[in-house]
C-alpha positions in Angstrom: 2.3 -2.7 -10.8 0.4 -5.9 -10.3 -2.9 -4.2 -9.8 -5.3 -4.7 -12.7 -8.3 -2.7 -14.0 -10.8 -5.2 -12.5 -9.3 -4.8 -9.1 -9.5 -1.0 -9.4 -13.2 -1.2 -10.4 -14.0 -3.6 -7.5 -12.3 -1.2 -5.1 -14.1 1.8 -6.5 -17.4 -0.1 -6.2 -16.6 -1.0 -2.6 -15.8 2.7 -1.8 -19.1 3.8 -3.3 -21.0 1.1 -1.4 -19.3 1.7 1.9 -19.8 5.4 1.6 -23.5 4.9 0.8 -23.8 2.5 3.8 -21.9 4.9 6.1 -19.3 2.2 6.7 -16.3 3.7 4.9 -13.9 3.5 7.9 -15.0 0.0 8.8 -14.5 -1.2 5.2 -11.0 0.4 5.2 -10.2 -1.5 8.3 -11.5 -4.8 6.8 -9.5 -4.2 3.6 -6.3 -3.4 5.6 -6.8 -6.6 7.6 -7.3 -8.8 4.5 -4.4 -7.2 2.7 -2.1 -7.8 5.7 -3.1 -11.4 6.1 -2.8 -12.3 2.4 0.4 -10.3 2.2 1.9 -12.3 5.0 0.6 -15.7 3.9 1.9 -17.1 0.6 -0.2 -20.2 1.0 -3.5 -18.3 1.2 -2.5 -16.2 -1.8 -1.7 -19.4 -3.7 -5.1 -20.9 -2.8 -6.9 -17.8 -4.1 -4.9 -17.8 -7.3 -5.4 -21.6 -7.9 -8.2 -22.2 -10.5 -8.4 -25.9 -9.5 -9.6 -25.3 -6.0 -13.4 -25.2 -5.8 -15.0 -21.8 -5.2 -17.0 -22.9 -2.2 -13.8 -24.2 -0.6 -12.0 -20.9 -1.2 -14.9 -19.0 0.4 -15.0 -21.3 3.4 -11.3 -20.8 3.9 -11.8 -17.0 3.7 -14.8 -17.1 6.0 -12.9 -19.3 8.5 -10.1 -16.7 8.6 -12.0 -13.5 8.5 -15.6 -14.4 9.3 -15.8 -13.1 12.8 -13.5 -10.0 12.3 -15.1 -8.3 9.3 -18.3 -6.5 8.6 -21.3 -8.1 6.9 -20.7 -5.9 3.8 -17.1 -7.2 3.5 -18.3 -10.8 4.0 -20.8 -10.3 1.2 -18.1 -8.9 -1.0 -15.8 -11.9 -0.3 -18.7 -14.2 -1.2 -19.4 -12.3 -4.4 -15.8 -12.1 -5.6 -15.2 -15.8 -5.0 -18.5 -16.8 -6.6 -17.6 -14.8 -9.7 -14.3 -16.7 -9.9 -12.3 -13.5 -9.2 -10.6 -14.5 -6.0 -7.2 -14.2 -7.7 -7.7 -10.4 -7.7 -8.7 -10.1 -4.0 -5.2 -9.0 -2.9 -4.9 -6.4 -5.7 -8.4 -5.2 -4.8 -7.5 -4.6 -1.2 -4.4 -2.7 -2.2 -6.4 -0.6 -4.7 -9.0 0.1 -2.1 -6.4 1.3 0.4 -4.8 3.5 -2.3 -8.1 5.1 -3.3 -9.1 5.5 0.4 -5.8 7.4 1.0 -6.4 9.7 -2.0 -9.9 10.5 -0.7 -8.6 11.2 2.8 -5.5 13.1 1.7 -3.1 10.6 3.1 0.3 10.1 1.5 3.1 7.6 2.2 6.6 9.0 2.4 9.2 6.3 1.9 12.4 7.4 3.7 15.6 5.4 3.2 18.4 6.6 5.4 21.9 5.5 6.5 20.7 5.4 10.2 17.4 5.2 11.9 15.5 8.4 11.9 14.9 10.3 15.1 11.4 11.5 16.1 12.6 15.1 15.3 13.7 13.9 11.8 10.3 12.3 11.2 8.4 15.4 12.3 10.5 17.5 10.0 9.9 15.2 7.0 6.2 15.2 7.8 6.1 19.0 7.9 7.9 19.3 4.6 5.8 16.7 2.8 2.6 18.3 4.1 3.7 21.8 3.0 4.9 20.7 -0.5 2.1 18.2 -1.3 -0.7 19.6 0.8 -1.4 16.2 2.4 -3.6 16.1 5.4 -1.7 13.1 6.8 1.7 11.6 6.1 2.6 8.0 6.8 6.4 7.4 7.0 7.8 4.1 5.9 11.3 3.9 7.0 14.2 1.8 5.7 17.8 1.8 6.8 20.5 1.3 4.1 24.0 1.8 5.5 25.4 2.0 1.9 24.0 5.6 1.7 26.9 6.6 4.0 24.8 9.5 5.3 21.7 11.6 4.5 18.5 10.1 3.1 16.4 9.4 0.1 12.7 10.6 0.3 10.1 9.1 -2.1 6.6 10.4 -2.2 4.4 9.0 -5.0 6.4 9.3 -8.2 8.7 12.0 -6.9 12.1 11.3 -5.3 14.6 13.5 -3.5 18.1 12.1 -3.0 19.9 13.9 -0.2 22.3 11.0 0.5 26.0 11.2 0.5 26.2 8.1 -1.8 23.8 9.8 -4.2 25.9 13.0 -4.2 29.1 11.0 -4.8 27.5 9.2 -7.7 26.3 12.4 -9.2 29.8 14.0 -8.9 31.3 10.8 -10.4 29.0 11.1 -13.4 29.8 14.8 -13.9 33.5 14.2 -13.7 33.3 11.3 -16.2 31.4 13.6 -18.6 33.8 16.5 -18.1 31.2 18.7 -16.6 32.5 20.5 -13.5 
């Protein structure tokens, strides 16, 4: 994981501040926006990582991109993190904030890899199972299609994985046969 301790601490401080200021949801939206933009723009991430670029230049770039679409608290945070020479961890901080926000709100992400696209009924069933097993209030499904699975799906929630794919079953059977366990 690329997230570091400093990013987690900044994220925790932002959560505390935004809760205190009654702007928790607004801060989450700002962090999601910043994460999305940096994640989709390698040049912006390179600028933030580059120690040669002057701090005031980095802040003016961020302010130009986000200035009109983020809250005053987020703007002050951007100014603080850049002035402290910590712009390199901005992306990690946004990811840590979203992760901590999701824990507080009881939101989990279920990554589903299947051989074909899931139907709405499949998604509803997966959401129901994940809610029941984990006790999540909300489940976000991230769907991937991998035709090599032949059929079935692989469900990953947090550090737990359930492989109900045909390819996974065949691999398990192959291992059992090669070890003489049948």
